[in-house]
Structures are given as C-alpha cells and as structure tokens.
C-alpha angles and dihedrals in degrees: 000000000000108000114238117253112245111246114235116262122245093260093051091050091048097045095034089204125170119233114267093243094050092046093050094046092049090046095049091046088052090051095049092048092049091046089049092048093050091046093051091046090053090049093054092040093053089042097231108180102183145353121244102236093184094067115111124236107255132188095261093053092045090051089050090051090053091052090049091052092051090047090053089049090048091049091050092052087051091054089052091051094046090051092049093046088049093053091044091053093049090047091051091048091049092050091051090050092050088048093050090048091049091052088047091052093051093050090044092057095047090049092049090050089053093050089057092051121123089226115088091212093055092047089053088052089051092052093051092046091053092049091050087045090056092052090053097041109132090217139037091236092056091048089052090052091056089049092048092055090051092050090046089057089058090051093056116114106279133187113212124212092260092062097047118118109260112258097006105136096182093051088052095050087052091049092050093048094051089044094055092049092048092049089049089057093049093047090053088051093052094045091052093046089053092062122090118246098292139121096293099033119112093194107134098029125112126259121194114195093155112165093354123152118234124194093165138335138155125238095151114148094011122142120227101189105138142012123033130293121193130197091160112155092000120152119224098191106153150352120037126302110189128202088161112153091001118149122227102188111143115350132095107248116184128198091165112165090352117161119224097191105145146004120023130301107194125207095165113155094356116158118222102188105141146000124040128296115184127191090172111165096356119151122223099193106143115357136098108240117181119187087170117155086007118151125223103189106144146350122045127299111184127196089172110166093352117166117223100186108143116351133099106243119180130193089171109164094353119155122230100188104140147358126040124303112182130193090168111163092352117156122224102189105142144000125039127298119183132192092169115159091001118153122224108185114140111349126111093245113170137179097178115159090003115153122224106188109140115351130105103241120180129191092165115154089006113157132220129023123333113268115256119274093007098109091048091047095053097030128228124300088033118240118257096260091057116069116197130178113261092239088065093054124082114255116268109250 
C-alpha cells in the first residue's frame, strides 16, 4: 500500500519555505556553477591553452590550495548563514502578517457589532469603520469581505417612504434613520469607485446589490472596470439614483429583472466602453431613465426582452459607435422612448423582433444607418407612434 503524502501544514503553505537541506544543496550547486563559469571565462580570457602536468607541487602552490580550501569552507558557512537568515526573515514576515490579520479580525468584529446597533449614530460609525477597515485590509480577500458586509446591509429588508403607515411618526423616524445609513454606504462605495487603482480604491471588486430596494443613491462618476456588480432583481422605486458620467469599461454589471417603477435612474453621460452590462428582462414601468449623451463604444449592452411600459426613457444625443447594443425582443408598449439626435455609426445595434404596440418611440434627427432589424420591427411605413428619419424610409413611389 502506497503511503499517503503528508499535506503541508498551514505555516508551510503560508511561508512557502524550502527545506534547509534542499535550500543548501541548490545554493551550493548554484555557487559551483557560477564559480566554474567564472573560472572557464578567465581561462578563455587569458588564453590558457594547456596545463603543465610535469610541474612539481611546491610550498607556494600548497599554501594556495590550503587558502582555497578555507575559502570553500567559508563560502559554505556563508551559504548556511544566508539560508538561515532567509528563513528567519520569512518567518518574521509571516508573523507580522498573522498579527495584521488578527488585528483586522478584531476591528472587523467591532465594526459589524456597531452596524447591528439600534442606534442610527452607532450604525453610521460602523459603516465608516468598515470602510476604513477595507482600506487598511492586508489582503484583497479581507477587503472584499468588508465590501460584502456593506452590500449585505443594503440588501436587508427595507420599507420605503411610500409604504409607511399614514401618520406614524415613529415609523417615519425609523425610516429616515435607515435611509441615512444606507445612503452613506452608497456614497462610500461611489467615492472609492472614483479613485484610480491604488491602495484605497475598490475598483475591480465585486458588489452584490441583488434584490435590493433603492429610493435614492449616487454612483455618479464611478468606474466599473473589473469584478462583478449585481443589481439583479433590484427595485428602483423612488428618489434619484444616479449613474451619470459613470464608466463601464471591463466589468460585468447585471440589472437582470430589475424594476424601474418610480423616481429617476440617471445614466446621463455614462460611457459603455467594455465588459458586459445587461438589462435582460428589466421593466421600465414608472421611472424617468435618461441615457442622454451616453456613449456606447465597446463591450456589450443588452436590453434583451426589456419591457418599456410606462416610463420615460431617453437616449437623446447618445452615440452608438462601437460594441454591441441589443434591443432584441424588447417590448415598447407604453410610455415614451426617445432616440432623438442619436448617432449610429459603427456599433452593432439591433432591434430584431422588438414589439412596438403602444409607446411613443422617436428616432427623429437620428444620424447614421438604421439599426439592424428596426425597420422590420416597426414596419414600413412606420406606425404613427414611431417616428423615423425620412432617410431611413423607402422612397415614396
């Protein structure tokens, strides 16, 4: 029976140290190879053609050999000292790392306790403590843990102002306190996503807002260029949530099945230049959602099976110049959707199998060729609720 190999201990995995014997053997072999290489180079450089084997061993030569022997012994000792010093340094570094992790864990526990307090002021302190702890985290994984806790707070059950009992002052005070803490979390996320990739930047981390309820919030100017950001199933039901001038350049941002049912969700001036942003199955039924002056120049933006049934959605002066933007099987059944003055000049924009049955959809003054599948979806001539540039329509016989 073959004996099972012993799995490395925690310290061995953390330190990743070689055994002393292995380190010494490899160091000695490397020293011999280097010495041989130097000796050979000198022989070639000095043009030694042969060695006189008839020469007798005199006292001077013997003394030189003795000195060489002591030099080899001294070199071996130096190698041992170097290996020991290396291991001591690695052990010290690992100890410092364990100590930093221990202190991080203690601060993390204290911050989470504050976040669960009944006092709004203490909860605010816990939010700022977690954000500071994320900035000081010794590893990326520990930073992500702090971010996960802040996102989990946003996902907690939340009663919006519209659902408060009429005339209940205590319920309103509780709502306002929770709202302030939640918006503080969102502001901190925004501020850290505005920073370039440096020590305090959270760019490239994951943010999970699945099924969260938003009645306001500010992500303006944030950079989503790595990691995964999820707003799947989120409800935007009031207030103003801003993604204005945000940059989506390399991350996966998911608004799958999100509900835009009130307030304003602002993508004005946003840049979609890479990665994947999905609004698959989202419902725009009561919000104002401007994508005006947005730039779609790369990556993939999907409005697959999106329902536009009661919102005002504007792509005014937006530029579709690269990447893929898909309204495949989207339904325009209510509200107003505007592509006025939009530019289509290089992107793969498609409206294939879209349904126009009740919305007012305007492409007036749009520039560039008609998006793929649009004319077939709306029919030619277009119905009255769909306004197309005359250049897109076939000539009247």
